C-alpha positions as CSV (number, residue, x, y, z in Angstrom):
1,X,-140.4,-126.3,100.3
2,X,-142.4,-125.2,97.3
3,X,-143.3,-121.7,96.0
4,X,-146.9,-121.3,94.8
5,X,-149.0,-118.4,93.7
6,X,-152.5,-117.7,92.3
7,X,-153.3,-117.0,88.7
8,X,-153.3,-113.3,89.1
9,X,-150.1,-113.4,91.1
10,X,-151.3,-111.2,93.9
11,X,-151.2,-114.0,96.5
12,X,-148.4,-116.4,97.0
13,X,-147.2,-119.0,99.6
14,X,-144.3,-121.2,100.5
15,X,-145.2,-124.6,101.8
16,X,-143.8,-128.0,102.7
17,X,-147.3,-129.4,103.0
18,X,-149.7,-130.4,100.3
19,X,-152.4,-128.0,98.9
20,X,-156.2,-128.1,99.3
21,X,-158.6,-126.9,96.6
22,X,-159.9,-124.2,99.0
23,X,-156.5,-122.5,99.2
24,X,-155.9,-119.7,96.8
25,X,-157.0,-116.2,95.9
26,X,-160.6,-115.1,96.3
27,X,-160.0,-112.1,94.0
28,X,-159.2,-114.2,90.9
29,X,-161.0,-117.3,92.2
30,X,-158.1,-119.7,91.5
31,X,-156.1,-122.1,93.6
32,X,-152.4,-121.7,94.3
33,X,-150.1,-123.7,91.9
34,X,-146.5,-124.1,91.1
35,X,-147.0,-124.2,87.3
36,X,-149.0,-121.7,85.2
37,X,-151.2,-124.6,83.9
38,X,-151.9,-125.9,87.4
39,X,-154.5,-123.4,88.6
40,X,-158.0,-124.6,89.2
41,X,-161.3,-122.9,90.3
42,X,-161.2,-122.1,94.1
43,X,-163.5,-124.3,96.1
44,X,-165.3,-123.2,99.3
45,X,-163.9,-124.1,102.7
46,X,-165.4,-127.1,104.6
47,X,-166.2,-125.7,108.0
48,X,-165.6,-127.4,111.3
49,X,-165.7,-126.1,114.9
50,X,-162.9,-125.2,117.3
51,X,-163.3,-123.5,120.7
52,X,-161.5,-120.4,121.9
53,X,-159.0,-121.3,124.5
54,X,-159.7,-118.1,126.5
55,X,-163.5,-118.0,126.4
56,X,-164.5,-121.6,125.5
57,X,-166.7,-120.1,122.7
58,X,-166.9,-121.7,119.2
59,X,-165.5,-120.4,116.0
60,X,-165.3,-121.8,112.5
61,X,-162.2,-123.2,110.8
62,X,-161.6,-125.2,107.6
63,X,-161.1,-128.9,108.3
64,X,-158.9,-129.1,105.3
65,X,-156.6,-126.1,105.1
66,X,-157.1,-125.0,108.7
67,X,-158.1,-121.4,107.6
68,X,-159.9,-119.6,110.5
69,X,-163.0,-117.7,109.8
70,X,-162.2,-114.2,111.0
71,X,-165.7,-113.1,111.8
72,X,-166.6,-116.1,114.0
73,X,-163.2,-116.0,115.7
74,X,-163.5,-112.4,116.5
75,X,-167.0,-113.0,118.0
76,X,-165.7,-116.0,119.9
77,X,-163.5,-113.6,121.9
78,X,-166.6,-112.0,123.3
79,X,-168.1,-113.2,126.6
80,X,-171.6,-113.4,125.2
81,X,-171.7,-115.1,121.8
82,X,-175.1,-116.7,121.7
83,X,-175.7,-115.7,118.0
84,X,-172.5,-117.3,116.8
85,X,-173.2,-120.4,118.9
86,X,-176.6,-120.8,117.3
87,X,-175.2,-120.1,113.8
88,X,-172.4,-122.6,114.0
89,X,-174.1,-125.4,115.9
90,X,-177.3,-125.2,113.7
91,X,-175.1,-125.4,110.6
92,X,-173.8,-128.8,111.9
93,X,-177.2,-129.9,113.2
94,X,-176.0,-129.9,116.8
95,X,-178.2,-129.2,119.8
96,X,-176.2,-127.0,122.2
97,X,-177.6,-128.9,125.2
98,X,-176.4,-132.2,123.9
99,X,-172.7,-131.2,123.7
100,X,-170.3,-133.0,126.1
101,X,-167.0,-131.1,126.5
102,X,-163.7,-132.8,127.2
103,X,-161.9,-131.2,130.2
104,X,-159.5,-128.4,129.2
105,X,-155.9,-129.3,128.5
106,X,-153.5,-128.7,131.3
107,X,-150.4,-126.6,130.7
108,X,-147.9,-128.4,128.4
109,X,-150.3,-131.1,127.4
110,X,-150.7,-131.9,123.7
111,X,-153.5,-133.2,121.6
112,X,-151.0,-134.9,119.2
113,X,-150.2,-138.5,120.1
114,X,-146.4,-139.0,120.0
115,X,-145.1,-142.5,120.6
116,X,-142.9,-142.8,123.6
117,X,-139.2,-143.7,123.0
118,X,-139.8,-147.3,124.1
119,X,-142.2,-147.8,121.2
120,X,-139.7,-146.8,118.5
121,X,-136.7,-148.8,117.1
122,X,-133.3,-147.2,117.3
123,X,-133.6,-146.1,113.6
124,X,-136.8,-144.2,114.5
125,X,-139.2,-146.6,112.9
126,X,-142.2,-148.0,114.8
127,X,-141.8,-151.1,116.9
128,X,-144.0,-154.1,116.2
129,X,-145.4,-152.5,113.1
130,X,-148.0,-154.9,111.7
131,X,-147.8,-153.2,108.2
132,X,-144.0,-153.2,108.0
133,X,-143.9,-156.0,105.5
134,X,-146.2,-153.9,103.3
135,X,-144.2,-150.8,103.8
136,X,-140.5,-151.9,103.8
137,X,-137.9,-149.2,104.7
138,X,-135.7,-148.1,101.8
139,X,-132.2,-146.8,102.1
140,X,-132.1,-144.4,99.2
141,X,-134.4,-142.2,97.1
142,X,-134.3,-144.7,94.2
143,X,-135.4,-147.5,96.5
144,X,-138.2,-145.4,98.0
145,X,-139.5,-144.6,94.5
146,X,-139.4,-148.3,93.5
147,X,-141.4,-149.3,96.6
148,X,-144.0,-146.7,95.9
149,X,-144.4,-147.9,92.3
150,X,-144.8,-151.6,93.2
151,X,-148.5,-151.2,93.3
152,X,-149.7,-150.1,89.8
153,X,-152.6,-148.2,91.4
154,X,-150.1,-145.7,92.7
155,X,-149.0,-145.0,89.1
156,X,-152.6,-144.7,88.0
157,X,-153.3,-142.2,90.8
158,X,-150.2,-140.1,89.8
159,X,-151.3,-140.1,86.2
160,X,-154.8,-138.8,87.1
161,X,-153.4,-135.8,89.1
162,X,-151.4,-132.7,88.6
163,X,-148.2,-132.5,90.6
164,X,-149.8,-130.1,93.1
165,X,-152.8,-132.3,93.6
166,X,-150.7,-135.4,94.0
167,X,-148.6,-133.8,96.8
168,X,-151.6,-132.1,98.4
169,X,-153.6,-135.3,98.7
170,X,-150.8,-137.5,99.9
171,X,-148.7,-135.2,102.2
172,X,-150.8,-135.7,105.3
173,X,-152.3,-139.2,105.7
174,X,-150.0,-141.2,103.4
175,X,-147.1,-138.9,103.9
176,X,-147.4,-139.1,107.7
177,X,-147.3,-142.9,107.5
178,X,-144.3,-142.8,105.3
179,X,-142.4,-140.3,107.5
180,X,-143.1,-142.5,110.6
181,X,-142.6,-146.0,109.1
182,X,-139.5,-145.0,107.2
183,X,-137.9,-143.3,110.2
184,X,-137.5,-139.9,108.5
185,X,-137.7,-138.2,111.9
186,X,-134.7,-140.1,113.3
187,X,-131.9,-142.5,112.6
188,X,-133.0,-144.5,109.5
189,X,-130.7,-145.1,106.5
190,X,-133.0,-143.1,104.3
191,X,-132.9,-140.1,106.7
192,X,-129.1,-140.3,106.6
193,X,-129.2,-140.4,102.8
194,X,-131.1,-137.1,102.7
195,X,-128.9,-135.5,105.4
196,X,-125.8,-136.3,103.4
197,X,-127.4,-134.2,100.7
198,X,-128.3,-131.3,102.9
199,X,-132.0,-132.1,103.6
200,X,-132.7,-132.3,107.4
201,X,-136.4,-131.9,107.8
202,X,-138.7,-134.9,107.5
203,X,-141.4,-133.0,105.7
204,X,-138.9,-131.9,103.0
205,X,-137.7,-135.5,102.6
206,X,-141.2,-136.9,102.1
207,X,-142.1,-134.1,99.7
208,X,-139.0,-134.9,97.6
209,X,-139.9,-138.6,97.6
210,X,-143.4,-137.9,96.4
211,X,-142.4,-135.3,93.9
212,X,-139.7,-137.5,92.4
213,X,-142.1,-140.5,92.2
214,X,-144.7,-138.3,90.5
215,X,-142.2,-137.0,87.9
216,X,-140.8,-140.5,87.2
217,X,-144.3,-141.8,86.6
218,X,-144.8,-139.0,84.1
219,X,-141.5,-139.6,82.5
220,X,-140.0,-136.2,83.4
221,X,-136.7,-135.3,85.1
222,X,-137.0,-135.5,88.8
223,X,-134.4,-132.6,89.1
224,X,-133.2,-133.7,92.5
225,X,-130.6,-130.9,92.7
226,X,-133.3,-128.3,91.9
227,X,-135.6,-129.7,94.6
228,X,-132.9,-129.7,97.2
229,X,-132.0,-126.1,96.3
230,X,-135.6,-125.0,96.8
231,X,-135.7,-126.4,100.4
232,X,-132.3,-125.2,101.3
233,X,-132.9,-121.7,100.0
234,X,-136.2,-121.5,102.0
235,X,-134.6,-122.5,105.3
236,X,-131.7,-120.2,104.7
237,X,-134.2,-117.3,104.7
238,X,-136.5,-118.6,107.4
239,X,-134.2,-120.5,109.8
240,X,-130.6,-121.2,108.7
241,X,-130.1,-123.6,111.6
242,X,-132.3,-126.2,109.8
243,X,-129.7,-126.4,107.0
244,X,-127.1,-127.3,109.6
245,X,-129.3,-130.1,111.0
246,X,-130.2,-128.1,114.2
247,X,-133.9,-128.8,114.3
């Protein structure tokens, strides 16, 4: 868990996720950052469309940071929202009559695809993973860093980014693959390595791996104890059960 704030200090956030350049403070016009030199000009949101689960009407949300546009969401709660329909759909070049809707989700259904148990190995890694040879499972943090640094392009990428940018751009796509393939959600040697040190959440594990890799590439102290303290302090405030492994 990382603590971030804008340049003027009026807005702050705690996050285990990465950071998008549209997240920050509109008042001072800067992004959130964990270091005083890490602030950048705030970029506009990239709008997509979601549909109100109660009315079926559309509203705008940012496809990157998932920020919901308050005006369009409020209007989507109304029964008649022809104006917001026209505004949003025209923005995306969509003809309302050409939209084909998926049937509404039934209760307890999920839009997130989760592999059934019979598709996972006992250590939580993916069965029959065609990319396993390219993404071998490490047993310790040091091994994880070495694997990530085998490809020199990864070092070049880290050197071209600030720490916040590096984590922000890798946490979701690359980070999701790492959490799944390295069994950070269940039973792998690497997960046990982190649990022995008091880290129980897979997002925290992957963030520590990425942060440590970035800092090693830049020749700075990875400060593992400091990283662990940040996450444990956060969960102690938010949900102490996580620090006990009760996810």
